[in-house]
C-alpha positions in Angstrom: 0.3 0.0 -0.1 2.7 2.1 1.1 4.0 2.4 -2.8 1.0 4.0 -4.4 1.9 7.4 -5.6 0.0 9.9 -4.4 -2.4 10.8 -7.8 -3.7 7.1 -7.6 -5.8 8.3 -4.7 -7.8 10.2 -6.9 -10.3 8.1 -10.1 -8.5 9.8 -12.8 -5.4 12.2 -13.3 -4.2 13.9 -16.0 -1.4 12.4 -17.9 0.4 15.7 -18.7 0.8 16.8 -15.2 2.7 14.0 -14.4 3.9 14.2 -10.8 3.5 17.9 -11.0 0.0 19.7 -9.7 -2.2 16.2 -10.5 -4.5 16.7 -7.8 -5.4 20.5 -8.6 -9.4 20.4 -10.5 -9.3 18.6 -13.7 -9.5 21.7 -16.8 -11.4 20.3 -20.2 -9.6 19.0 -22.9 -6.9 17.1 -20.3 -6.1 13.7 -20.9 -7.1 11.2 -18.2 -5.7 8.0 -17.2 -7.9 5.7 -14.7 -6.4 5.1 -11.1 -4.9 1.7 -10.6 -7.0 1.8 -7.5 -10.5 2.3 -9.2 -11.3 -1.5 -10.3 -8.6 -3.2 -7.6 -10.2 -6.2 -6.1 -8.0 -6.6 -3.1 -9.6 -9.8 -0.4 -7.7 -7.7 2.4 -8.6 -3.8 1.8 -12.0 -2.7 1.9 -12.1 0.8 0.6 -9.3 3.0 0.0 -9.9 7.2 0.7 -8.5 10.4 1.1 -9.3 13.6 3.2 -7.8 16.7 1.1 -7.0 19.6 2.9 -10.5 21.3 2.9 -12.0 18.1 5.3 -14.0 16.3 2.3 -14.1 12.5 2.3 -13.4 10.7 -1.2 -12.1 7.2 -2.9 -10.4 6.7 -5.8 -13.1 3.7 -6.0 -15.9 5.8 -5.6 -16.0 8.5 -8.3 -18.6 11.2 -8.7 -19.8 13.7 -11.5 -18.6 13.3 -15.0 -16.0 11.0 -13.8 -18.3 8.3 -12.9 -20.0 7.9 -15.9 -16.3 7.6 -17.3 -15.7 4.7 -14.9 -19.1 3.0 -15.0 -19.1 0.2 -17.8 -15.6 0.9 -18.7 -13.5 0.0 -15.7 -15.7 -0.8 -13.0 -19.9 -1.7 -12.5 -22.5 0.2 -10.3 -22.6 -2.3 -7.7 -19.3 -1.8 -7.1 -19.2 1.9 -7.1 -22.8 1.3 -4.4 -20.6 -1.2 -2.5 -17.6 1.1 -1.9 -20.0 3.8 -1.4 -21.7 1.8 1.2 -18.3 1.1 3.1 -16.9 4.7 2.4 -20.3 6.0 4.1 -19.6 3.6 7.0 -16.0 4.6 7.8 -16.1 8.7 7.3 -17.7 8.9 10.8 -14.9 7.1 12.4 -12.4 9.3 10.6 -10.9 13.0 12.1 -8.4 14.7 9.8 -6.9 16.1 13.0 -7.2 13.4 15.0 -5.2 11.1 11.9 -2.5 14.1 12.0 -1.9 13.7 15.5 -1.0 9.8 15.1 1.0 10.1 11.7 4.6 11.2 11.2 4.5 14.7 8.7 5.2 14.1 5.4 8.5 16.2 5.3 11.1 16.3 8.1 11.6 19.8 10.2 14.0 21.8 9.0 17.8 21.0 9.4 19.4 24.0 11.6 23.5 24.6 10.0 25.6 27.3 11.7 28.6 29.4 10.0 31.6 30.2 12.3 33.1 33.3 12.6 37.0 33.8 11.6 39.5 34.6 14.4 40.4 37.9 15.3 43.3 39.2 13.1 42.4 36.8 10.1 43.8 37.5 7.2 39.9 36.8 5.7 38.9 39.8 3.8 35.3 39.3 4.6 33.5 40.0 7.6 32.5 36.5 9.5 28.7 35.7 9.9 28.0 35.3 13.7 24.4 34.2 13.9 22.9 31.3 13.6 21.1 30.4 10.3 18.3 28.3 9.2 17.6 26.5 5.3 14.3 27.8 5.8 15.3 31.5 7.4 17.7 31.5 4.7 15.1 31.3 2.3 12.8 33.4 4.1 15.7 36.5 4.0 15.0 36.7 0.1 13.7 40.1 0.3 10.4 38.6 0.4 10.9 37.2 -2.9 8.9 34.2 -3.9 10.8 30.9 -3.3 11.9 27.9 -5.3 9.6 24.7 -5.2 6.2 23.7 -3.5 4.4 25.1 -6.2 5.9 28.8 -6.5 7.9 30.3 -8.9 11.6 31.7 -9.1 11.9 35.9 -9.5 15.4 37.1 -10.8 15.5 39.3 -7.6 16.1 35.7 -5.7 17.8 34.3 -8.8 21.0 37.0 -7.9 20.5 37.2 -4.4 21.7 33.5 -4.5 24.7 33.9 -6.7 25.9 36.7 -4.3 25.5 35.2 -1.7 27.1 31.6 -3.1 30.0 34.2 -4.0 30.8 35.6 -0.3 30.9 32.0 0.8 33.8 31.3 -2.1 35.7 33.9 -1.1 35.7 33.3 2.8 36.8 29.6 1.4 39.5 30.6 -0.4 40.9 33.2 2.3 40.9 30.4 4.9 43.1 28.3 2.6 45.1 30.7 1.6 46.1 31.4 5.4 46.6 27.6 6.2 48.9 27.3 3.2 50.7 30.7 4.5 50.9 29.2 8.4 52.5 26.0 7.1 55.3 28.0 4.9 55.8 30.3 8.0 56.6 27.0 10.2 58.2 25.0 7.5 60.7 27.9 7.7 61.8 28.5 11.2 64.9 27.5 13.1 66.7 27.6 16.1 69.7 30.4 16.5 72.8 28.9 15.8 71.6 25.9 13.5 72.7 25.4 10.5 69.6 25.4 7.8 68.7 21.5 7.1 68.8 21.3 3.1 66.8 18.2 3.2 64.2 19.9 5.0 64.3 22.6 2.9 63.6 20.5 0.0 60.9 18.5 1.3 57.4 20.2 -0.1 54.3 20.5 2.5 52.5 17.8 3.5 49.7 18.6 1.2 52.1 18.7 -1.8 53.7 15.5 -0.9 53.0 12.8 -3.9 54.2 8.9 -3.2 55.3 6.7 -6.1 52.3 4.3 -7.0 49.5 6.3 -4.2 47.6 8.5 -5.1 48.0 11.8 -3.7 46.8 13.4 -0.3 44.6 16.5 -0.7 44.0 18.4 2.7 40.1 18.8 3.6 40.7 22.3 3.0 41.2 22.0 -0.6 38.7 19.3 -0.5 36.3 21.7 1.1 37.2 24.1 -1.6 36.5 21.8 -4.3 33.3 20.7 -2.9 31.7 24.4 -3.1 32.8 25.5 -6.1 31.1 22.4 -7.1 28.2 23.6 -5.4 28.6 26.7 -7.1 28.3 25.0 -10.4 25.4 23.3 -9.8 23.3 25.9 -8.4 24.7 28.3 -11.5 23.4 26.2 -13.7 19.9 25.5 -11.9 19.1 29.6 -11.5 20.3 30.3 -15.3 17.8 27.2 -16.6 15.1 28.7 -14.3 15.6 32.5 -15.5 15.9 31.2 -19.5 12.6 29.3 -18.6 10.6 32.8 -16.9 12.4 34.3 -19.3 10.7 32.4 -22.6 7.6 32.7 -21.0 6.7 35.1 -18.6 2.9 35.5 -18.6 2.7 31.7 -17.6 5.5 31.5 -15.0 5.5 28.0 -15.3 6.4 25.8 -11.8 10.0 24.6 -11.9 9.1 21.9 -9.3 6.1 21.0 -7.7 6.9 19.9 -4.2 5.6 16.9 -3.3 6.2 14.9 -0.1 4.9 11.2 0.9 5.3 10.6 4.5 5.5 7.0 6.0 2.3 4.4 5.5 1.5 3.4 9.1 -1.1 0.7 10.9 -3.3 2.4 13.2 -6.1 2.0 15.2 -9.5 3.7 15.3 -11.6 1.9 17.7 -12.3 -1.3 16.5 -11.0 -0.7 12.1 -7.9 -0.9 11.6 -6.5 1.2 9.2 -3.2 1.9 6.8 -2.6 5.8 6.5 -0.4 8.4 5.5 0.5 12.0 5.3 1.2 13.5 1.8 2.2 17.2 1.2 1.8 18.1 -2.4 2.3 21.9 -3.4 2.5 23.2 -0.1 -1.1 21.6 0.8 -1.4 18.2 2.5 -3.6 15.2 2.3 -4.5 12.3 4.8 -4.3 8.8 2.2 -4.9 5.5 3.3 -7.2 2.2 3.1 -9.8 0.6 5.6 -8.2 -2.8 6.3 -11.0 -6.4 7.1 -9.2 -7.2 10.0 -11.5 -10.3 10.8 -10.4 -11.6 7.2 -6.5 -10.4 7.6 -7.0 -12.3 11.3 -8.3 -15.8 10.3 -5.9 -15.8 7.6 -2.6 -15.1 10.0 -4.4 -17.6 12.2 -4.8 -20.0 9.8 -1.2 -20.1 8.9 0.1 -21.0 12.3 -3.0 -23.3 13.3 -0.3 -26.6 12.7 1.9 -25.1 15.1 -0.3 -23.0 17.7 -3.9 -24.4 17.5 -5.1 -22.0 20.2 -3.6 -19.0 19.0 -5.3 -15.6 19.2 -4.4 -12.0 17.5 -5.2 -9.1 20.0 -5.4 -5.7 19.4 -2.8 -3.3 20.6 -4.7 0.1 20.5 -2.5 2.7 22.4 1.6 3.2 21.7 3.1 -0.3 20.8 6.0 -1.4 23.3 8.8 -1.9 21.4 10.5 -4.9 23.6 7.2 -6.8 22.8 8.8 -10.3 21.6 4.9 -11.7 20.2 4.0 -8.2 18.7 4.0 -8.2 14.9 6.4 -6.0 12.7 3.8 -4.4 10.5 0.6 -4.7 12.3 -0.2 -3.0 15.8 -1.3 -6.3 17.0 -0.4 -8.9 19.6 0.1 -12.7 19.4 -1.1 -14.7 22.0 0.1 -18.6 21.7 -2.5 -20.1 23.8 -1.7 -24.1 24.6 1.3 -24.9 22.7 1.2 -28.5 22.0 3.9 -31.0 22.8 5.5 -31.1 18.9 5.7 -34.5 17.5 8.4 -36.2 16.3 9.9 -34.4 13.8 9.7 -36.6 10.3 12.1 -37.4 8.6 13.2 -34.7 5.2 13.0 -36.2 1.7 16.5 -36.3 1.7 17.1 -38.3 4.7 14.3 -40.3 3.9 16.0 -41.4 0.6 19.7 -41.8 2.7 17.7 -44.0 4.8 16.0 -46.2 1.8 19.2 -46.3 0.2 21.1 -47.3 3.1 18.3 -49.7 3.7 18.6 -51.2 0.4 22.4 -51.4 0.1 22.2 -53.2 3.5 19.6 -55.8 2.1 21.6 -56.6 -0.7 24.9 -57.0 1.2 22.5 -59.3 3.3 21.6 -60.6 0.7 25.1 -61.8 -1.1 25.9 -62.8 2.1 23.0 -65.5 2.6 24.0 -66.3 -1.3 27.4 -66.9 -0.1 26.2 -68.6 2.7 24.2 -70.8 0.8 26.2 -71.5 -1.6 28.7 -73.0 0.6 26.6 -74.4 2.7 24.9 -76.7 -0.1 28.4 -77.2 -1.7 29.9 -78.8 1.7 26.6 -80.6 2.1 26.7 -82.0 -1.6 30.4 -82.9 -1.4 29.3 -85.2 1.7 26.0 -86.3 0.0 29.0 -88.0 -2.7 31.0 -88.9 -0.1 28.1 -90.9 1.6 26.9 -92.0 -1.3 30.0 -93.4 -2.5 30.2 -95.1 0.7 26.9 -96.6 0.8 27.5 -97.9 -2.9 30.6 -99.3 -1.7 29.5 -101.5 0.8 27.0 -103.5 -1.8 29.5 -103.5 -4.6 32.1 -105.2 -2.7 29.4 -107.2 -1.3 28.1 -107.9 -5.0 32.2 -108.6 -6.4 32.7 -111.0 -3.7 30.1 -113.3 -3.7 29.9 -113.7 -7.6 33.5 -114.8 -6.9 33.1 -117.3 -4.7 30.1 -118.6 -6.6 31.7 -118.4 -10.3 34.8 -120.1 -8.8 33.1 -123.0 -7.3 34.3 -122.0 -3.6 31.2 -122.7 -2.6 30.0 -126.4 -2.8 27.0 -126.4 -0.9 23.7 -125.8 -2.2 22.4 -124.3 1.2 25.3 -121.9 1.1 25.0 -120.6 -2.1 21.1 -120.1 -1.6 22.1 -118.0 1.3 24.6 -116.2 -0.8 22.6 -115.4 -3.6 19.8 -114.1 -0.8 22.3 -111.7 0.1 23.3 -110.4 -3.2 19.2 -109.9 -3.7 18.8 -108.0 -0.6 22.2 -106.0 -1.5 20.4 -105.3 -5.3 17.4 -103.9 -3.5 19.4 -101.3 -1.0 21.6 -100.3 -4.0 17.8 -99.8 -5.8 16.4 -98.3 -3.0 19.2 -95.4 -3.1 19.4 -94.9 -6.9 15.9 -94.3 -6.5 15.9 -92.1 -3.6 18.3 -90.1 -5.8 16.6 -90.1 -8.5 13.4 -88.7 -7.4 14.7 -86.3 -5.3 16.5 -84.8 -8.5 13.2 -84.9 -9.8 11.6 -83.0 -6.8 14.4 -80.5 -6.8 13.8 -79.6 -10.9 10.4 -79.4 -10.4 9.6 -82.7 -13.1 8.0 -85.1 -10.4 5.0 -86.7 -12.3 2.5 -87.1 -9.7 -0.3 -90.3 -10.4 -2.7 -88.4 -7.6 -6.0 -91.0 -7.5 -8.8 -91.6 -4.8 -8.1 -94.9 -2.5 -9.0 -96.0 0.7 -6.9 -96.3 3.6 -7.5 -99.9 4.0 -6.2 -100.6 0.0 -3.3 -97.9 0.4 -2.1 -100.2 3.8 -2.6 -104.0 1.7 -0.5 -102.1 -1.0 2.7 -102.0 0.9 2.6 -104.2 3.8 4.2 -107.4 2.4 7.1 -105.2 1.2 7.0 -103.4 4.6 6.7 -106.4 6.4 9.5 -108.2 4.7 12.1 -105.1 5.3 11.1 -105.6 9.2 11.5 -109.7 8.9 15.0 -109.1 7.5 16.1 -106.6 10.3 14.9 -108.9 12.9 11.5 -106.8 14.1 8.3 -106.7 13.5 5.5 -104.7 12.1 2.0 -104.5 13.7 -0.6 -102.8 11.5 -3.5 -101.3 13.8 -6.1 -99.8 11.0 -10.1 -99.3 12.5 -12.6 -99.7 9.7 -13.9 -97.1 10.1 -10.7 -95.3 9.3 -10.2 -97.8 6.7 -12.9 -96.8 4.9 -11.6 -93.2 4.6 -10.7 -92.0 1.1 -7.2 -89.9 0.5 -6.1 -88.5 -3.0 -2.5 -89.6 -3.2 0.0 -91.3 -5.3 0.3 -95.0 -4.1 3.7 -95.3 -5.6 4.7 -91.7 -3.3 3.5 -93.0 -0.2 4.6 -96.8 -0.6 8.1 -94.7 -1.0 7.4 -92.9 2.2 6.5 -95.5 4.1 9.2 -97.8 3.5 11.7 -95.0 3.9 10.3 -94.6 7.5 10.0 -98.8 8.3 13.5 -99.2 6.7 15.1 -96.4 9.1 13.4 -98.0 11.9 14.4 -100.8 10.8 17.9 -99.8 11.4 18.2 -97.8 13.8 16.2 -99.8 16.6 17.3 -102.7 15.4 19.5 -103.1 18.4 16.6 -102.4 21.1 15.1 -105.3 23.1 11.8 -104.3 21.9 11.7 -105.1 18.3 8.2 -104.0 17.6 7.3 -101.5 14.7 3.8 -99.9 14.7 2.2 -98.9 11.5 -1.6 -97.2 12.6 -3.9 -95.0 10.9 -6.3 -92.2 12.8 -8.2 -89.5 11.1 -7.3 -86.1 11.9 -10.4 -84.0 11.0 -10.3 -83.3 7.6 -7.5 -85.6 6.9 -6.2 -89.2 7.1 -3.0 -89.7 9.4 -0.5 -92.8 9.6 2.0 -93.1 12.1 4.9 -95.1 12.0 6.7 -95.8 15.7 9.3 -97.8 17.0 11.0 -98.2 20.2 14.5 -97.4 19.6 16.5 -95.2 21.5 14.8 -92.1 19.4 16.4 -89.0 18.4 18.1 -86.5 19.9 16.5 -82.8 20.2 20.1 -81.4 18.6 19.6 -83.5 15.8 15.8 -82.9 15.4 16.6 -79.7 14.2 18.4 -80.9 10.9 16.3 -84.0 10.5 14.7 -83.4 7.3 17.4 -81.7 5.3 19.2 -83.1 3.2 22.8 -83.9 2.4 23.2 -83.9 6.4 25.6 -86.8 6.3 29.1 -87.1 5.8 31.0 -90.5 5.1 32.0 -90.4 8.3 28.6 -90.8 10.1 28.0 -92.5 7.7 30.9 -94.9 9.0 30.2 -94.8 11.9 26.3 -94.8 12.2 23.2 -97.0 10.2 23.7 -97.0 6.3 22.1 -94.5 4.3 23.0 -91.0 3.2 20.4 -88.8 4.8 18.1 -88.3 2.0 15.2 -90.3 2.5 13.7 -88.1 5.4 14.3 -85.1 3.5 12.5 -86.8 0.4 9.5 -88.3 2.3 8.9 -84.9 3.3 9.2 -83.2 0.0 6.6 -86.4 -1.7 4.4 -85.7 1.2 4.0 -81.6 0.4 3.9 -82.1 -2.9 0.7 -84.1 -2.9 -0.8 -81.7 -0.2 0.3 -83.6 2.8 2.9 -83.0 5.7 5.5 -85.5 7.3 6.6 -84.2 10.9 8.3 -86.0 13.8 6.4 -86.4 17.1 8.3 -85.0 19.9 5.8 -86.1 22.3 6.9 -89.4 22.5 9.5 -90.2 24.7 9.7 -93.8 24.1 11.3 -94.2 20.2 10.6 -92.4 17.3 7.6 -91.7 15.8 7.0 -90.0 12.1 3.2 -88.8 11.6 2.6 -88.7 7.8 0.0 -86.6 7.0 -2.7 -87.2 3.9 -5.2 -85.2 2.4 -8.8 -86.9 2.5 -11.9 -86.8 0.5 -15.3 -88.1 1.2 -15.7 -91.3 3.9 
């Protein structure tokens, strides 16, 4: 608001008098320009106003007379003029020119007082000193009551002659003072003590004001500098006066104005009751105007509070009707209002900035990548170790039947076994070792197919009774080979349950479980192997249990891991490569079931095979 020129507070202003007498009455035939405030729609300003010296009340947004006819339809509508007119009529009783003048700073600062000190007695100055104190306004008033330049007045030839004479007197006084100072320096430089020979170096040195240093700017005494400034001021003043005389002589009947004399004061926010104003004092051609606007304080207050609602939800803004306290830290800089923060909530945790969030995500990605690389390397090394252990275990397991094959076949082909009974026993041994070797190779191939997702599922609906009857003979033979007994417990209601499985895969799983029982429980006194079937909700379960030493807890954790048996373990334990249980679980889960170790059984080992049931 403080940037609007003074003539913007009239609806229209003449362009030919730009920044001169633009507030004077408009003459017929002048070209007018609309004020920028005429159609200004500000959400914070209700209306602009101006109070001229005669005490009347006007607004650039409420044109009157012919100005209104020009404004309506081209710049603003009749409804807008009526709206601003109602606001201006509402504001007019609240404002008083004298009160506003007392509250606002003057448009023109107080005159600066200057003084000229007289010369000391005996001074070589040829002009008398001026002892009295002279002010700027007083010096202009002493021009024989002639008109003074500025503020809409004209400059006469008599005033120009008096100014030129005063400048000449001042120049003469400055020159005399400078000559006196130079003569005094020469006298001091020529003084010598009695009986002392002259100093040639001292006499050869010029005064300090005339010395020059190589590569340095020459030093000028204050007297010479002051004289140069005075001459420069004389030249400028003489040029200005000559131009004034030329203008007046060329047009003596008109007496053109040399300068308009415009002074705009500082815009200040102030309270008139509950009304918030922005106002200033403007001095134009010797006459003072009061210009300003009426602010929409409720709207400004709500807008300011909304800006800090996230930090101070209970804040309030109170008006300061009197003189603001400069030490109030919560006073707004541009408005006489005071911020009341209210209850300040505890600030929440500062959220991460976008840069920090990006860095955090980047570091997390780096850590995840590093963890993935470590896990991959660890898994690869562990898999390599287990595969190496598996190869060594398989080599060990295959060496035993191959050795048996070689030894027995050599004995049989060489006629070293004359007895028929021994030959039959040797042939049975060869058959058992062949089945063992076949079972080993079958497990390895089946696991390889599962690893490559090439397992062929031949699932079909079959009852538990049919499934148990299919594998019971083979399981009993395997138990009999180890000197153990297979006991099958299958209730009729459970045997009638139908399951959808691959019978070959179930047979392989049960054979692996019975084979493990024959290997690890062969030394126990209770040489039974129990196979039980029972319902389990919507599934059917088959439990295979022995009464051997059981499985320690630390070995149960890696019981179903493949390739977990090395050659040393294979040599110091029962035959096997540690692949049967891992293969059995994979086969069970491939059919939709599962294979678990029942750790609640303390006497021996018990495995639970869960099969998906269909309809009873």
